[in-house]
SEDO-46752 format. One record per residue: x, y, z of N, C-alpha, C, O in turn. Coordinates in steps of 0.001 Angstrom, whole numbers, plus 500000, padded with zeros to 6 digits. Each point is the difference from the previous one (the first is absolute). Layout:
N
XYZXYZXYZXYZ/...
END
This chain:
433
056000661741364017501326500406500438501052499807498911500942500787499919/498922498191499248500978499766498955499911501118498966498905500415499621/502265500078499920499988501035498991499819499359498633500658499008499688/498459501548499498499768499479498676500068501129498995499489501088500262/501141498674498574500189501049499020498823500047499026499570498976499467/499931502216500318498893500220499088500414501106499036500339501102500431/499638498615498270500333501009499006498849500988499882498845499604499842/501472501675500236498961501012499921500571501256499346501119500416500301/498096500183498796500402501249499358499546501160500870498821500102500338/502114500777500026499680501117500874500552501293499408500939499978499204/498477501131501188500485501312499605500861500531501140499523500148501125/501739500137498587500930500509500993500454501397499620499570500549498985/501297500022501831500501501350499734500872500046498761500276501080499476/500162497762500050500835499973498795499287499318498840500639499551499048/498037500374501034499238499467498887499332498687500315500003499549501145/499414499827497823499302498730500140501023498872500003500833499903499099/499099499241501929500940498888500121499260498737500400498937500048500620/501647498821499011499504498706500477500928499542501106501192499797499769/498274500039501429500829499646501152499404498799500713498857499615499754/501945499795501142499525498914500847499384500598501256500678500698500754/498053499036499471499324500449501205499923498812500951499402498977499664/501193501146501511499991498894500948499021500284501118499795501151500386/499599497785500135499035500166501080500676500494501271499445500830500721/501733498669499548500773500451501159501411499477499828500205498938499410/500760501790501095501404499630499804500633499720501354500437500933500675/499623497809499737500528499680501336501470500347500181500453500169501132/500309499944497771501426500303500123500285501499499970501161500404500066/497817500416499838500161501448499988499688500538501395498855499914500445/502148500645500262499757500443501387499014501157500108499452500237501077/500310500487497835499055501114500039498566499536499759499058500746500264/500768498028499238498666499428499829499621499310501302500349498842500229/498938501881500615499707499479501330498520500212500315499444501066499740/499941497918500815498586500060500355499799500724501330500946500189500765/497814500213499497499622500452501322499992498821500967500033498841499586/499923501473501707500101498944501001498665499324500302499981498848500433/498916501841499349498696499421500344499398499281498800500454500159498867/498522499052501402499270499323498935498860500896499525499335500655500802/500449499364497891498933500811499421499221499164498993500462498947499560/498341501538500077499180499241499068500269500361498541499499499336499092/501293501717500680500180500481498634501345499627499380500282500377498862/500559498881501883501316499639499481500458498691500633499850499796501204/500705499327497978500595498771500521501400500336500501500875500383499223/499321499471502060501303500304500584500726498693500330500085499119499144/500433500739502056500710498767500347498976498932500365499225500177500940/500770498737498336499070498896500247500634499076501040500798499125499664/498839501079501591500617499235501081499617498525499947500814499144500348/497970500544499227499611498590499870500897499297498991500469498886500236/499761501776498641500878499434498981501419499841500530500643498977499760/499851502033500962501353499939500543500161498838500968500994499277499942/498040500540500944500092498891500957500037498658499285500780499122500369/498387500710498613499952498735499286501291499758499218500509498879499981/500017502148499384501240499849499242501167499647500919500838499169499651/499216501461501521501094499682500930499910498558500464501016499312500096/497775500227500191499822498612500426500445499049498901500665499001500273/498972501303498488500401499147498874501512499982499834500579498955499701/500062502187500491501459500036499897500663499191501109501001499323499767/498443500748501428500551499219501104499870498505499714500938499238500236/497913500346499260499811498584499665500979499548498925500591498926500104/499579501897498861500917499641498918501430499885500509500728499095499594/499683501813501291501349499955500555500192498771500879501078499405500011/497881500211500728500067498776500795500298498800499110500873499187500303/498394500717498601500159498848499111501393499976499372500618498940499891/499876502232499696501340500049499403501066499542500970501027499459499589/498739500752501700500991499643501014499713498666500680500614499668501013/498451499573498426499729498668500513499312499963501342500144499029500743/499101502025499588499306500069501282498536499601499816499320500480499094/500214498636501778498592499628499954499140500916500845498779500037499846/501866500711501057499285500920500883500999500995500563501209499774499961/498272501335500564500828500946500742499272500357501289498770500039500054/502016500219500971499490500426501304500781501249500383501176499928500355/498148501227499568500707501269500170499496500765501213498802500050500279/502158500550500439499723500839501171500355501468499758499447500879500662/501458499403498409500392501378499761498820500795499458499291499549499100/500509501651501464498805500778499671499910500325498519498903500039499444/502250500200499895499945500358498588499646498805499122499340500175498976/501079498618501395499595498813499248498516499699500193499305499621499057/500219500553502177498576499810500267499177500987499172498985499636499406/501464501601500566499238501013499259500015499718498500498980500158499329/502165499428500146500094499715498563499038498889499603499356500080498954/500544498894501867499179498841499667498528500225500313499136499548499248/500564501143501848498604500099500455499384501381499840498776500127499981/502051500913499904499459501353499970499492500471501347499228500957500061/501185498396501024499595500422501344501153500718500680501168499755499699/498487501139501225500996500799500706499638500031501471498931500485500372/501953499002500463499713499905501421500380501215500804499728500047501200/500901500953498174500431501180500737501466499937500363500635498950499901/499895502187500521501434500101500285500448499062501108501128499508499972/498013500237500998500422499212501163500204498525499655500559499248500799/498994500337498023500151498587499635501105499772498976500048498938499379/500820502010500436501056499839499012501179499210500561500189499868501209/500590499615497844501255499315500268499877498750500864499354499042499576/501233500926501609500236498739500678498909499621500994500255499198500899/498544501346498972498971499743500999499514498543499974499729499420501052/500161499994497761499483498627499855498578499878500552499618498956500530/499609502118499340498639499997500523498971499578498950498935499488500346/501375500722498387499066499657498924500801499372498860501170500325499794/498188498782499478500730499294498943499021499510498950498793499936500233/501753499717498594499179499530498894500591498686499481501217499842499907/497905499237499763500389498728499391499381499942498609498780500060499851/502067499825499136499538499889498618500433498648499472501193499720499885/497830499440499793500269498641499526499627499910498529498823500053499642/502191499811499509499762499832498570499084501065499426500209501196500203/498761498345499068499047500921499369498790500285500885499034500616499550/501012498944501691498886500249500914499961501472500417500961500743499800/497931499652500773499906501343500556500900500115501228500223499008500695/500293502180499579500832500177501195499199499739501276498814500321500081/501848499099500900499407499828501324500650501033500908501209499959500232/497991500965500279500529501103500800499775499738501481498868499810500445/502213500184500304499952499812501452500181501365500649501063500610499890/497900499866500784499990501353500546500009499969501519499566499030500620/500935502049499965500035500137501457498581499828500547499092500710499568/500701498371501366498644499783500529499463501251500702500760500812500528/497928499318499462499372501133500680499548501049499007499484499672498932/500710501599501420499495501083499160500688500041498643499366500347499003/501931499301500935500690499995498710499363498998499048499799500287498820/499890498550501700499361498953499193498666500495499453499677499758498837/499557500926501985498684500500499577500156501127498977499357499981498950/501492500995501356500142501164499124500625499648498656499548500480498960/501486498688501054500650499631498749499053499232499072500035500188498784/499129498957501781499032499270499179498988500954499378499585499820498856/500025501192501905499070500986499446500665500806498887499362500323498998/501900499998501173500683500860499041500465499308498747500173500648498968/500035498046501091500568499282498852499142498784499645500424498865500216/498370501359499241499114498875499677500494499129498860499461498917499770/501569501544499508500536499168498908500760498788500537500230499045499258/500161500974502009500609498820500610498880499112500525499210500423500844/500723498356498660498887499109500320500247499132501231499059499590500680/502210500135499600500318499066501092500786500729501084501198500240499856/498109500113501238500622500670501141500080499043501178499073499228500246/502025500824500473500164499177501196500738500796501062500844500831499669/498855498931501593500750500693501057501439499490500054500245498794499983/500690502133500080501407499624500081500314499403501366499422500390501014/501492498670498992500500499443501261501310500715500309500981499858499270/499030500893501791501145500860500330500771499378501158499467499830501097/501793499833498645500791499324501038501031500940500615501007499541500539/498756501765499389500901500959500617499879499917501522499166500674500604/501650498518499987499988499824501449501414499724500461500755499307499317/499603501217501813501327499755500558499987498846501004501005499726500656/497866499613499454499866498932500988500185498628499342500216499899498793/499698499077502007500268498654499514498982499526498969500278499061499255/498553501567500686498966499518499079500186500537498578499182499709499127/501866501058500626500211500583498671500066498922498925499352500122498960/501417498833501279500146498946498986498715499184499869499680499504498920/499594500361502179498723499276499919499009500748499114499273499388499218/500701501950500909499107500792499153500450499920498544499170499875499099/502131500196500668500520499915498636499650498659499361499783499925498791/500162499023502014499621498685499462498558499994499523499677499348499007/499448501374501694498606500124499559499930500702498647499249499592499114/501534501457500743500081500721498721500461499064498887499373499940498943/501710499336501286500561499127498973499039498872499643499891499621498834/499410499838502169499047498918499735498873500478499090499547499257499128/499999501977501069498932500525499140500494500188498571499279499696499050/501932500797500792500561500189498659500135498650499299499625499858498836/500907499160501872500154498660499415498643499416499611499868499400498933/499138500768501910498662499483499714499426500631498738499395499306499183/500785501989500650499491500686498812500735499556498744499391499861498939/501904499919501174500761499520498851499514498619499560499779499756498813/500060499356502148499535498647499690498592500033499405499716499309499022/499414501492501570498618500110499528499929500459498556499084499625499269/501877501184500320500010500532498633500964499246499087500406500511498956/499955498273501444500837499157499159501423500485499856500652499719498994/499845501012502004501339500571499914500826499651501234500828500795500445/498948498028500096500669499631501242501498499886499899500702500189500993/499808499501497815501438499778499843500685501045499135501179499844499680/498125501210499934500596500992499103500994500870500743500001500058501230/500846500619498007500889501000500586499190501238500357499245500516499176/500915499951502048499283501174500485501006501119500247500854499896500879/499035501174498336500913501125500157499591500877501168498822500324500149/502134500063500679499730500906501122500912501221499864501026499953499323/498577501143501337500830501194499933500636500350501340501208500231500051/498040499815501013500516500410501305499483499037501052498803499720500062/502093499779500757499576499003500980500950500032501183501211500139499824/498248499732501382500881499890501159500306498534500252499477499121499315/501366500623501663500461498632500240498859499077500398499968498838499596/499092501678501196498894499151500457499114499576498836499654498825499879/499978502124499267499153499674498863500703499095499014499393499070499468/501880501188500281500782499185499074500074498553500488499775499061499237/500541500780502038500113498652500555498659499276499972499934498811499687/498993501917500643498680499379500025499574499526498612499434498915499865/500829501878499117499651499589498631500800498776499570499464499084499377/501803500910500956500815498829499651499499498741500705499894498939499385/499802501183501898499526498836500747498643499522499502499666498822500120/499543502114499311498692499624499450500114499370498622499005499539499441/502198500439500010500204499378498696499741500924498825499779499533498883/500245501793501356499832500965498913501363500218499342500984500313500670/499055499520498033501253500122499241500263501468499694499668500481498917/500929500234502038500180501444499853501331500322499317501032499387500275/498905501602498821501172500479499274499906501529499926498998500589500405/502045500037499077500011501450499847499007500410498900500102499542498862/498952501311501486499022500451499019500223501416499524499218500510499198/501848500145501283500201501410499660500358500203498535499617501010499410/501107498053499993500386500164498595498773500067499102499940500814499078/499094498336501192498794499998499177499301501349500054499574500519498967/500303500055502224499325501282500114500829501120499380499444500945499441/501867498957500654500840501011499366499816499988498485499999501054499364/499847497779500073499721499894498566498634500593499669499833500668498979/499199499083501890498633500457499734499907501516499972499269500558499182/501462500117501701499815501447500169500907500835499112499823501216499929/501141498176499391501068500785499379499513500865498830500480501121499832/498587498386499365499467500774498878498675500620500421499086499295500428/500813502019499452498810500707500475498924500076498920500288500219498823/498477499596501604498841500113499122499560501459499924500378500798500858/498824499569498123499551501390499876499319500523501264500219501149500384/498962498026500267499331500444501225501020500341501087499826500972500736/501228498233499362501032500255501004500748501299499703500325500762500910/499941499479497817500684501241499622499161501220500341500540501033500396/498152498858499455499129501129500356500087500310501496500036501164500400/499995497793500413500118500214501440501361500596500349500096500882500853/500949498635498488501338500520500261500125501467499583500704500768500655/498626499622498272499983501424499630499387500838501112500543501039500375/498329498508500150499328500755501044500840500045501272500017501011500702/500679497893499596500886499990501165501112501027499834500334500718500943/500244499352497853501048500990499746499444501415500065500686500916500453/498077499269499097499386501326500067499868500467501450500184501180500299/499498497888500594499929500337501425501371500427500508500120500982500732/500914498272498875501342500342500472500477501323499407500673500773500682/498986499498498051500336501301499420499490501128500896500714500969500263/498037498893500203499393501025500827500709500128501351500139501100500534/500307497772500009500733500031501271501282500817499867500343500765500900/500368499076497978501231500758499812499719501493499799500806500844500392/498060499475499003499630501406499864499828500631501379500428501130500237/498943498129500662499811500500501369501351500214500680500208501007500677/500706498043499141501340500146500574500683501244499446500563500797500750/499384499358497941500636501134499338499480501331500543500757500958500156/497948499086500128499373501227500459500377500366501440500057501181500342/500200497814500499500174500282501425501456500011500457500270500317501158/500677499345497961501404499952500409500496501384500427499880500974499256/500671499093501938500598501239500500500852499654501218499789498957500619/501159501892499732500773499753501220499090500005501223499081500813500100/501183498277500822499263499987501258498961498908500115499606499649501113/499930499791497755499091498870500128500817498732500224501210499979499775/498123498981500663500674498734500285499664498964498925499021500131499265/501809498854500669499723498909499066498617499412500247499286499673499052/500335500192502203498695499409500301498858500901499533498906499508499726/501334501821500178498973500887499451499730499665498537498851499991499559/502210499734499696499844499614498598499266498666499887499125499827499152/501245499241501712499340498698499964498513500138500298499176499370499337/500473501444501651498593500172500346499218500572498827498873499579499738/501719501378499556499321500599498848499842498992498868498967499970499331/502051499207500454499918498960498966498880499024500304499196499673499127/500755499865502102498980499029500400498599500584499836499104499331499485/500705501912500949498686500623499894499556500122498548498846499720499674/502065500697499458499643500177498592499713498659499332499055499879499221/501757499124501083499808498687499380498669499379500402499277499476499152/500395500580502131498723499436500437498817500821499485498930499451499738/501260501856500118498932500822499429499647499548498591498846500084499580/502157499437499694499796499594498609499755498507499841499955499499498877/499885499786502229499575498610499898501039498936500240499715498821499791/501491501544500644501006498982500301499500499090501118499274500437500893/501125498288499048499582499014501013500996499889501140499616499881501163/501650500159498500501034499769500993501340500445499436500108500336498820/500904499664502023501364500306499579500894498801500280499944499402501074/500872500261497952501076499054500245501089500682500822500555499430500939/499733501817498670501051500753500684500028501411499444499689500211498827/500675500747501992500390501327499529501442500192500444500268500306501162/500655499511497906501415500161500301500357501473499845499655500625498998/501030499921501987500320501423499971501324500235500709500224499519501111/500641501224498232501260500406500627500311501409499535499743500354498850/500816500456502054500278501394499676501385500383500479500517499458500977/500078501503498300501299500519500411501044498908500163500188499166499115/500491500849502036501077499051500243499579498557500139500842499103499980/497857500657500162499538498604500089499813499362498630499556498856499901/500784501887499033499901499423498657501279499280499591499989499213499053/501138501052501664501263499348499649500846499800501261500602500960500481/499461497824500066499312498801499519498484500140500125499485500794500788/499828498409498410498566500171499803499220499237501063499991498769500013/499347501982500891499173499381501037498618499715499417499216500922499776/500490497816499982498726499630499376498953499561501016499025499337499646/501175501030501603499100499527501044498672500739500025499052499545500640/500867501596498670498752500750499996500181501380500610501101500363500415/497813500408499639500080501378500483500221500034501510499602499088500725/501045501994499733500294500185501421499520501399500418499364500711499222/500948499658501999499661501344500473501108501003499699500051501073500601/500835498579498470501085500888499592499437501272499354499092499925499173/501442501232501201499582501283499439500742500249498685501217499828499927/498053500572499050500613500318498725500650501379500047499455500949500563/501724499133498831500736501261499949500043500514498572499814499247499043/500435502041500833500102500602498669501116499300499221501109499818500501/498567499792498253500982499371499132500081498496500111500754499370499259/498472500024501669500017498540500142499520499308498732499007500408499397/501702498545500203499513499073498982498944499119500654500178499546501130/498721500213498159498888499203500541499726498841499047499651500220498840/500504498550501642499750498793499213498751499322500536499935499661501181/499068500137497957498744499382500442499587498910499012500017500193498784/499618498676501770499404498913499216498651499675500626499927499678501186/499017500402498035498656499666500480499589498670499388499959499854498778/499741499190502069499514498696499548498585499828500537499801499522501117/499223500873498077498610499902500431499259498948499190500449499578498935/498407500009501595499192498991499324498617500566499718499375500622500859/500160499146497912498669500431499585499325498850499267500540499481499022/498289500123501444499274498888499384500876498758499838499871499246499035/501023500563501938500824498797500002501309500112499261500781499049500004/499496502091499351501210500142499186500879501122500540499511500995500535/501800498818499311500987500808500706500770500971499112500230499749498817/500156501358501788500962500914499395501311499892500747500065499435501092/500982501115498308501300500077500671500863500917499153500717499540499112/499216501771501163500912500863499246500469501196500811499245500617500753/502044499685499059500699501048500736499959501333499260499965500058498771/500040501003502017500332501328499520500895500675501033499942499688501190/500887501240498339500898500754500862499652501483499931499586500508498957/500588500170502160499727501434500099501131500659500780500808499325500638/499236502002499302500931500771500811499203501061500752499228500745499397/500957499322501899499306501000500808500504501391499605501191500290500118/497909500556499421500389501321499547500186500093498492500168501097499468/499806497757499829500025499940498528501241500651499394499938500526498889/501186499446501825501246500547499460501112498974500208500836500159500889/499172498778498283501011498954500180501402500501499709500202500907499193/500744498493501470501407500300499746500434499295498718499319499082499543/501807501335499869500516499284498828500187498504500263499741499180499120/500704500465502078500195498585500319498661499262500038499896498886499488/499088501720501109498677499363500030499463499807498586499395498970499702/500819502006499433499587499865498601500743498849499321499410499229499244/501876500667501031500808498945499388499530498618500439499871499094499177/499872500744502123499535498708500514498656499628499384499779498855499606/499325502131500316498680499752499418500122499593498540499314499078499558/501553501600499683500160499670498582500586498607499811499556499245499135/501439500418501676500597498660499883498951498926500266499957498978499316/499204501263501678498962499026500332498953499934498885499570498913499615/500027502234499876499041500057498893500533499227498795499260499252499361/502014500929500334500593499308498846500027498487500196499838499245499041/500368500312502202499960498562500273498598499445499777499837498931499412/499146501801501061498618499542499853499593499961498532499486498991499518/500745502102499782499522500075498614500910499265499013499551499597498927/501715500229501427500831499116499191499473498575500032500027499289498995/499491500302502183499387498674500131498671499931499265499730499037499282/499433501993500899498675499993499368500112499904498487499175499347499360/501825501288500062500182499944498547500337498601499511499843499697498817/500622499449502091500341498614499625498851499028500233500077498834499612/498862501646501022498898499104500364498993499956498862499184500907499837/500887498032499386499116499810498846500044498542499590500973499308500299/497991500208499020500016498622499513501232499767499123500341500828499155/500310498051501056501231499690499286501232500135500871501018499360499736/498905501467501302501078500110500978499655499185501239498896499470500123/502061500438500788499799499245501235500434500827501204500569501083499870/499144498374501292500421500653501239501519500129500077500514500895500672/500213498208498639501465500067500002500503501264499319501029500545500400/498265499930498579500424501219499315500015501187500954500913500824499948/498090499273500918499937501090500973501079499826501059500689500959500347/499462497826500167501004499750501037501409500300499489500819500562500728/499461499066498028501325500300499429500209501504499847501106500501500203/497827500219499439500109501459499888500384500607501342500894500844500061/498445498740501013500339500528501326501419499619500402500730500812500566/499658497944499138501363499562500321501024500819499228501023500407500552/498700499836498159500945500745499170500071501476500393500955500694499653/498019499786501079500040501375500521500862500104501249500170501085500554/500371497788499887500923500019501125499437499523501314500623500184501046/498190499195498920499382499551501243500262498511500208499773499181499110/500709500489502084500363498624500303499178499427501132500544499453500958/498158500671498933499131499488501065500215498514500243499800499514501113/500614499754497831500213498565500164501202499709500877500223498849500376/500558502171499957501134499795500890499601499544501385500816499448500738/497934500779499618499483499521501277499692498499499950499799499367501036/500165500075497755499604498608499855498509499804500105499518498878500157/499748502224499755498550499932500129499397501203499277500619500561499095/498176499832501305499282501093499350499913501168500974499438499857501086/501109501293498542500019501148500904498680500771499983499710500751500932/499489499071498018498766500758499777500277501472499688499078500815500015/502174499532499703500334501384499652499884500237498500499399500987499577/501163498131499622499791500024498549499104498797499714500474498864499958/498239501386499848499038498905500116498785500262499120499578501142499816/499875497785499653498725500054499296499137498852500467500498498911500286/498202501335499792499110498940500468498604500202499427499593501121499697/499690497786500162498621500084499573499121500568501086500342499969501182/498515500551498400499003500550500915498628499479499591499713499811498818/499458499965502177498636499574499724499267499843501312499912500948500780/499560497865499473499350499757501276501013499859501125499626499977501172/501657499929498482501077500072500987500911501159499642499987500498498875/500802499921502101500931501094499770501257499548499279500627500786499289/499743497957500888501154499427499313499569498677499364499693499037500703/500287500925497984499697498771499275500845499964498736500574501025499632/499525497852499698500850499949498810499422500840498863498799500262499946/502094500155499142501426499671499930500838500880500934499661501154500260/501439498274500236500923500728500849501258500342499200500448499212499166/500110501954501093501221500425499316501016500425501044499771500952500747/501349498343499306501093500377500892501298499484499411500012499018499258/501074501648501077501295499650499414500446498610500437500668499298499242/498972500301501970500482498736500547499434498782499282500681498980499901/498089501102499598499351498797499484499504500098498552499997499001499281/499587502187500291499332500101498701500929499711498826499550499507498966/501734500792501179500928499763498883500151498513499736500053499574498846/500017499641502207500168498542499822498669499281499812499971498880499490/498919501756500918498682499385499854499020501019499401499098500479500687/501086499847498032499181501044499384498559499559499785499721498827499751/499365502146500351498588499780499717499612500900498828500229501207500065/499192498246498870499610500836498863498899500978500384499082499648500741/501007501576498757498932500964500184498847499671499054500212499669498833/498555500428501692498818499694499205498968501108500133499927500684501021/499294499477497953498913500968500042499073499656501163499641498841500207/499982502190500547499090499800501123500688499883501337499331500052501032/501996499791498993500712500034501279499952501410500565500102500979499260/499743499118502046499918501304500673501094500059501053500057499154500893/500815501846499002501201500023500830500215501335500691499444501028499611/501384498922501431500563501183500643501508499956499816500635498978500260/499934502132499292501453500106499827500500501054500975499595501160499932/501292498430500978500457500914501052501521499962500127500619498935499997/499955502244500112501451500114500103500390500990501090499234500886500378/501992498927500113500529500820501095501396500467499627500811499223499497/499461502042500752501348500537499807500419500681501301499560501105500317/501287498215500410500579500537501225501477499672500020500386498867499712/500442502098500622501443499805499915500644500203501367499605500894500749/501386498278499575500653500119501316500528501412500243500595500621499120/499172499864502091500502501301500381499038501143499781500210501095500522/498725498668498705499015501051499767498899499935501052499738498946500581/499625502190499653498923500048500989498670499512499454499149499532500757/500663500574497914498689499709499430500118499114498772501090499750499487/497739499777500053499947499088498861498692500220499256499171500815500405/500652498448498500498766500057499210499487498583499767500774499052499871/497911500829500079499375498714499669498708500292499242499141500741500476/500736498673498352498849500233499143499415498680499519500672498968499987/498070501090499622499321498772499568498813500362499109499337501017500204/500412498129498805498835500137499139499245498672499934500589498932500163/498103501148499597499156498828499751499610499998498531499682501051499444/500339497796499925499794499939498559499408498670499582500096499005500719/499287500994498103499511498778499377500738499821498683500385500980499363/499810497783500231500671499722498736498946499834498910499120499146500097/500981501676498871499125499893498837500784499379498849501158499618500172/498217500280498653500706499472498825501205500858499649501009499492499510/498889501809500741501064500929499620501072500161501074501111500439499702/498571499215501531500954500186501086499306500405501276498819499713500192/501914500956500686499467500356501314499121501247499914500338500968499318/498527498991501385499098501139500119499907500338501489499539499180500794/500895502016499584500049500395501406498605500405500476499326500809499362/500251498615501770498700500320500603500127500987501161499013500637500368/502169499501500211500213500913501140500283501387499436501108500266499534/497910500610500507500060501231499221500384501258500777500104501071499402/500109498831501914500376501235500683501390500428499528500931499195500020/499219502069499555501264500410499370501139500109500999499796500183501200/501416499697498258501168500298500813500125501518500108499875500696498992/500368499830502201500043501467500162500975500657499010501125499541499803/498402501539499590500789500688498996501289500587500573500966500217499269/499046500037502039501193500627500566501211499073500002501114500445500280/498684498249499406501139499095499881500662500091498627501106499492499815/498230501150499218500547500077498637501244500887499955500593500179498936/
END
């Protein structure tokens, strides 16, 4: 997977030249592997990726003074173990969890029953499997069950010589938190360590992100082909979902869609049964997941492909905000440089005293939002240096009071030695030019 330079003399259309021949270029969005495994080409080495991610998690734990981590969030579990429980086990379920103690192998706690059996069959690289103790109950025994969970965690920590270490956690309800404290587990915030671990992408991760973007490119082609007056927003969503799953997507974080008058103010709740009319502005953001890695990029369309001068103006202003930021994203600059650019363009998102998510940048990977984050409210006072291997989404919104419509655009990119390389390749419609 690592690109290596080999000097080789070749005959080209302009004569004999000595050039660098690379085995593969992870930072080139056009250098993309097929999705299946073959015997004639080394593609994405998933065994290597799993091991490298585990090593990065361990290193981040040590840098943050953690002797162990106990994670429930599906993306942290996947990063550390390479296991995937399915869409129904995401976010706040607390049904499965992983305990990583120092340099030991991860201990995976899986939903008892068929999940426990199937996951063990599918992921033989995990050596220590245990049935999860699930305390999801609305009855009086909820805390009693949580105490059983905490006692097992404490016992494992003590057994591995880590009874008094700091244990980083990511997501916990009140019952689990209280039970761990009463059991004498020294729990602290473990999210910072994982954010450090995931921020720089490895070549294998970039290959997966390219393929994820390729799936989304195809989804937008389908949208472009079917746009016409009389269809509904949900018709577009159905076509997107069908195309994404056809090409191997695992799940969706969200499909944000707004059309016509629902673009200003911008309704980000998702598609509705609203009928599209001729001339409607269409704003779509597809956040899909492929092999554990996420996309998040917007494109805008006009029903009938004949935008008004105002629609063209809004689209151009938004495009300039996105690419003005992208031109600043390179090693040597920081997130503050981008935030100041947006502020100097006249945007005062910090006036809310928080983050509006309208002029925004965020990392992408096994989560939809991960560092580095870029916003006017915080990045100027707390800048983060841009580094090679960071993978980001840059998204901007241009909506003005009194107008019926707005524009919102977004690109996904990786930072190379030279600067930002865009991976989201579906073109902006020419009719906006």
